[in-house]
C-alpha positions as CSV (number, residue, x, y, z in Angstrom):
1,M,15.0,-70.8,-100.2
2,F,14.7,-73.5,-102.9
3,E,11.5,-75.6,-102.9
4,R,11.7,-79.2,-102.0
5,T,11.0,-80.2,-105.6
6,A,14.1,-78.3,-106.7
7,L,16.3,-80.1,-104.2
8,F,14.9,-83.6,-104.5
9,A,14.7,-85.1,-108.0
10,E,13.6,-88.4,-109.5
11,S,16.1,-91.2,-109.1
12,W,16.1,-95.0,-109.8
13,N,17.8,-98.0,-108.3
14,V,18.2,-101.5,-109.7
15,A,17.2,-104.4,-107.3
16,W,17.7,-108.2,-107.7
17,R,16.9,-111.4,-106.0
18,K,17.6,-115.1,-106.4
19,I,14.7,-117.5,-106.4
20,N,13.9,-121.1,-107.4
21,R,10.7,-122.0,-109.2
22,E,8.7,-119.0,-108.2
23,S,8.4,-115.7,-110.0
24,I,7.3,-112.1,-109.2
25,L,3.8,-113.2,-110.0
26,T,3.7,-115.8,-107.2
27,D,6.4,-114.9,-104.8
28,K,6.0,-111.5,-103.1
29,I,8.0,-112.5,-100.0
30,T,11.6,-113.2,-101.1
31,P,13.3,-109.8,-100.7
32,F,15.0,-107.9,-103.5
33,A,18.5,-106.6,-102.8
34,I,19.1,-103.0,-103.9
35,I,22.3,-102.2,-105.8
36,K,23.9,-99.0,-104.7
37,N,24.2,-96.2,-107.3
38,S,27.4,-94.3,-108.0
39,F,27.8,-90.7,-107.2
40,R,27.5,-89.6,-110.8
41,Y,24.8,-92.1,-112.1
42,W,21.5,-93.7,-111.1
43,A,20.6,-97.0,-112.7
44,A,17.3,-98.2,-114.3
45,D,16.0,-100.5,-117.1
46,P,17.9,-103.6,-115.9
47,F,18.4,-106.6,-118.2
48,L,20.0,-109.9,-117.0
49,F,22.5,-111.7,-119.3
50,E,24.7,-114.8,-118.8
51,Y,28.0,-115.0,-120.7
52,E,30.5,-117.8,-120.2
53,N,28.9,-118.8,-116.9
54,Q,29.0,-115.3,-115.5
55,F,25.9,-113.2,-114.8
56,Y,25.6,-109.5,-115.7
57,I,23.0,-106.8,-115.3
58,F,23.0,-104.3,-118.2
59,A,21.1,-101.0,-117.5
60,E,20.6,-97.4,-118.3
61,L,23.0,-95.2,-116.3
62,Y,21.6,-91.7,-116.0
63,D,24.5,-89.1,-116.0
64,Y,23.8,-86.2,-113.6
65,I,26.4,-84.1,-115.4
66,K,25.3,-84.6,-119.0
67,C,21.6,-85.0,-118.0
68,R,21.0,-88.0,-120.3
69,G,21.3,-91.7,-120.1
70,C,24.2,-94.0,-121.2
71,L,24.6,-97.8,-121.0
72,G,26.5,-99.8,-118.4
73,Y,26.7,-103.0,-116.5
74,C,27.5,-104.7,-113.2
75,K,28.8,-108.2,-112.7
76,W,28.0,-111.0,-110.2
77,D,31.0,-111.9,-108.1
78,G,29.5,-114.9,-106.4
79,I,28.2,-112.9,-103.4
80,K,26.8,-109.7,-104.9
81,F,26.7,-107.6,-108.0
82,S,29.6,-105.2,-108.4
83,G,29.4,-101.4,-108.9
84,W,28.2,-100.0,-112.2
85,K,30.6,-99.5,-115.1
86,K,29.8,-97.3,-118.1
87,I,30.3,-98.8,-121.5
88,I,28.4,-96.9,-124.2
89,T,27.7,-93.2,-124.6
90,E,26.3,-91.1,-127.4
91,A,25.5,-87.4,-127.9
92,H,21.8,-88.4,-127.3
93,H,20.0,-90.3,-124.6
94,L,20.3,-94.1,-124.4
95,S,18.3,-96.4,-122.2
96,Y,16.6,-99.9,-122.1
97,P,19.6,-102.0,-123.2
98,F,17.8,-105.1,-124.6
99,I,20.7,-107.5,-124.8
100,F,20.6,-110.8,-126.7
101,E,22.8,-113.4,-128.4
102,K,22.4,-114.6,-132.0
103,Q,24.6,-117.1,-133.7
104,G,27.3,-116.7,-131.1
105,Q,27.3,-112.9,-131.3
106,V,26.1,-110.6,-128.5
107,Y,24.0,-107.5,-129.4
108,I,22.3,-104.7,-127.6
109,M,19.3,-102.9,-129.0
110,P,18.8,-99.8,-126.9
111,E,16.1,-97.2,-126.8
112,S,17.6,-94.5,-129.1
113,G,14.5,-92.5,-130.0
114,A,16.3,-89.3,-129.1
115,D,18.3,-89.9,-132.3
116,H,15.1,-90.7,-134.3
117,S,16.4,-94.1,-135.2
118,L,16.6,-97.7,-134.0
119,Y,19.9,-99.6,-134.2
120,L,22.1,-102.2,-132.7
121,Y,25.5,-102.4,-131.0
122,K,27.6,-105.6,-131.4
123,A,30.0,-106.8,-128.8
124,V,33.6,-106.5,-130.0
125,Q,35.1,-107.5,-126.7
126,F,32.4,-108.5,-124.2
127,P,31.4,-106.8,-122.0
128,D,33.4,-103.6,-122.4
129,K,33.8,-102.8,-126.1
130,W,30.9,-102.4,-128.5
131,E,30.5,-101.4,-132.2
132,K,27.5,-99.4,-133.4
133,L,25.8,-101.0,-136.5
134,N,23.7,-99.5,-139.2
135,S,20.1,-98.4,-138.4
136,I,17.3,-100.9,-138.4
137,R,14.6,-98.2,-138.7
138,E,15.1,-94.5,-139.4
139,N,12.9,-91.4,-138.8
140,V,11.2,-93.0,-135.9
141,V,10.9,-92.3,-132.2
142,Y,10.4,-95.7,-130.6
143,G,10.6,-96.4,-126.9
144,D,11.5,-99.7,-125.1
145,T,11.8,-101.8,-128.3
146,T,11.5,-105.5,-127.2
147,P,12.3,-108.2,-129.7
148,F,10.7,-111.6,-129.4
149,K,10.2,-114.8,-131.4
150,W,6.9,-116.3,-132.4
151,K,6.8,-119.6,-134.3
152,K,10.4,-119.0,-135.3
153,H,9.7,-115.6,-136.8
154,S,11.4,-112.4,-135.4
155,Y,9.2,-109.5,-134.2
156,A,9.6,-106.6,-131.8
157,L,7.1,-104.7,-129.8
158,C,7.8,-101.0,-129.1
159,Y,6.1,-97.8,-128.0
160,D,5.8,-95.0,-130.6
161,V,6.4,-91.7,-128.8
162,G,6.8,-89.7,-132.0
163,N,3.3,-88.2,-131.8
164,A,2.7,-86.6,-128.4
165,D,-1.1,-86.4,-129.1
166,E,-1.6,-90.1,-129.7
167,Y,0.8,-92.8,-128.5
168,H,0.6,-96.4,-129.9
169,L,2.1,-99.8,-129.6
170,V,3.9,-100.8,-132.8
171,L,4.6,-104.4,-133.9
172,L,7.8,-104.5,-135.9
173,D,8.5,-107.4,-138.3
174,L,12.3,-107.7,-138.0
175,E,12.4,-110.0,-141.1
176,E,10.1,-107.9,-143.3
177,P,10.0,-104.2,-142.5
178,T,7.1,-103.5,-144.8
179,N,4.9,-105.6,-142.4
180,D,5.4,-103.2,-139.5
181,C,2.0,-102.1,-138.1
182,I,0.4,-99.9,-135.4
183,L,-1.6,-101.9,-132.9
184,K,-4.6,-99.6,-132.9
185,G,-6.9,-102.2,-131.4
186,I,-5.0,-102.3,-128.2
187,D,-6.3,-99.6,-125.9
188,N,-5.3,-98.4,-122.4
189,I,-1.8,-97.4,-123.7
190,E,-1.0,-96.2,-120.2
191,L,-0.9,-99.8,-119.1
192,R,0.9,-101.2,-122.2
193,R,4.4,-99.7,-122.6
194,P,7.0,-102.5,-122.7
195,A,8.9,-103.1,-119.5
196,G,11.3,-106.0,-120.2
197,K,11.8,-109.2,-122.2
198,M,9.0,-111.6,-123.0
199,V,9.3,-114.7,-120.8
200,H,7.7,-118.1,-120.6
201,M,6.3,-118.5,-117.0
202,N,3.6,-120.7,-115.4
203,G,3.0,-122.4,-118.8
204,M,2.2,-119.0,-120.5
205,N,3.9,-116.6,-122.8
206,I,4.1,-113.4,-120.7
207,R,5.3,-109.9,-121.2
208,P,5.7,-107.2,-118.6
209,A,4.4,-103.7,-119.2
210,Q,4.5,-100.4,-117.4
211,K,1.6,-99.0,-115.4
212,C,1.6,-95.2,-116.1
213,V,-2.0,-94.3,-115.3
214,N,-1.4,-91.5,-112.7
215,D,2.3,-91.1,-113.1
216,Y,5.2,-92.4,-115.1
217,G,6.4,-95.8,-114.0
218,E,3.9,-96.5,-111.2
219,G,4.3,-100.3,-111.4
220,L,4.1,-103.3,-113.6
221,V,1.3,-105.1,-115.5
222,F,1.8,-108.6,-116.8
223,Y,0.0,-109.9,-119.9
224,E,-0.4,-113.3,-121.6
225,Y,0.3,-112.6,-125.2
226,G,0.2,-114.3,-128.6
227,L,-0.2,-113.8,-132.4
228,E,-3.2,-115.2,-134.3
229,G,-2.0,-114.9,-137.9
230,K,-0.7,-111.3,-138.0
231,N,-3.0,-110.2,-135.2
232,Y,-1.2,-109.5,-131.9
233,I,-3.4,-110.2,-128.8
234,E,-2.9,-110.0,-125.1
235,K,-4.8,-110.5,-121.8
236,E,-4.0,-108.9,-118.5
237,L,-3.0,-111.3,-115.8
238,Q,-1.8,-109.3,-112.8
239,Q,-0.6,-105.9,-111.7
240,V,2.4,-105.6,-109.3
241,L,3.2,-102.4,-107.5
242,P,6.5,-101.8,-105.6
243,Q,4.8,-101.8,-102.2
244,D,3.6,-105.4,-102.9
245,L,7.2,-106.6,-102.7
246,K,9.9,-107.0,-99.9
247,Y,13.3,-105.4,-99.9
248,S,16.7,-105.9,-98.2
249,K,16.5,-102.4,-96.8
250,E,14.0,-99.5,-96.5
251,I,13.7,-97.3,-99.5
252,L,11.3,-94.5,-100.4
253,M,9.5,-95.8,-103.4
254,D,7.5,-93.8,-106.0
255,G,7.3,-96.5,-108.7
256,M,8.8,-99.4,-110.6
257,H,8.8,-99.9,-114.4
258,T,11.1,-102.8,-115.5
259,Y,11.2,-106.5,-114.9
260,N,13.5,-109.2,-116.2
261,R,14.6,-112.6,-115.3
262,W,17.2,-115.2,-116.3
263,G,17.3,-118.6,-114.7
264,E,17.0,-118.2,-111.0
265,Y,17.6,-114.4,-111.0
266,E,15.0,-111.6,-111.2
267,V,15.7,-107.8,-111.5
268,I,13.5,-104.8,-111.2
269,D,14.0,-101.0,-110.9
270,L,12.6,-98.7,-108.2
271,K,11.8,-95.1,-108.5
272,T,12.5,-92.8,-105.6
273,R,13.4,-89.1,-105.0
274,R,16.7,-88.1,-103.4
275,F,19.1,-85.2,-103.2
276,N,22.4,-85.5,-105.1
277,I,24.7,-82.4,-105.4
278,L,25.7,-83.1,-109.0
279,N,22.1,-83.5,-110.0
280,F,21.1,-80.3,-108.2
281,V,24.0,-78.2,-109.7
282,F,23.6,-79.3,-113.3
283,R,19.8,-79.0,-113.1
284,M,20.1,-75.5,-111.9
285,L,22.7,-74.7,-114.7
286,G,20.3,-76.1,-117.2
287,K,17.5,-73.8,-116.0
288,F,19.7,-70.8,-116.2
289,R,20.9,-71.7,-119.7
290,G,17.3,-72.4,-120.8
């Protein structure tokens, strides 16, 4: 008989809610609605985006058959968010689809560390057709790269996973690559991995991070951040665990590791464990092949 751990594997769901002036830091009562996964994919790393007065959620879709992530989206239909649609696949794992608009053009900067590079996709026909652009950085293994503006200058914060013995946050200067620097002065890396876009809330510049002290993706940590000259600084404000929040239905929760908001919408992802026949079969095939 197979052990329970072989039958039940990690899975993620995206959840959303509509609020007014509150946020996840102050409103723990308004329930999040959980978006159903498809049979082939689970969804995580949600990013909200508004395009031509339509709201979308872009996310990692983990493919049970290929055993790696691709990128996809769902669309708000006025009542709920639709089912997930796959849009971008590569021969390597993709996740964390940081989506943004610049000078009228829409881009996605995904986590692509499995390819040892950092690059962009440009929307050719939004939201379904995308073109891969040249690398921004090469020979790097960066996780959860999160661009942001500070005093009209473009930066990005990311998590360097290239050295398994010593992880660091890295501050990228997107306008002058020679100014990239490792943030060695920021400790407690297990509480620092980026978890979504920087936002302005409650009169503060805030960034969400992952809590991974005892396990990957336990919950969220929110920091007030800033730059003093070239020195990046941040101060912890609050930790939020999945059991602190309310949901539209019962779900077995093991964690949460992404938060984003746009206007009156907020999105998170929830880690659970469940049985899926595709996941089970292809995990077993992978073990036999290994």
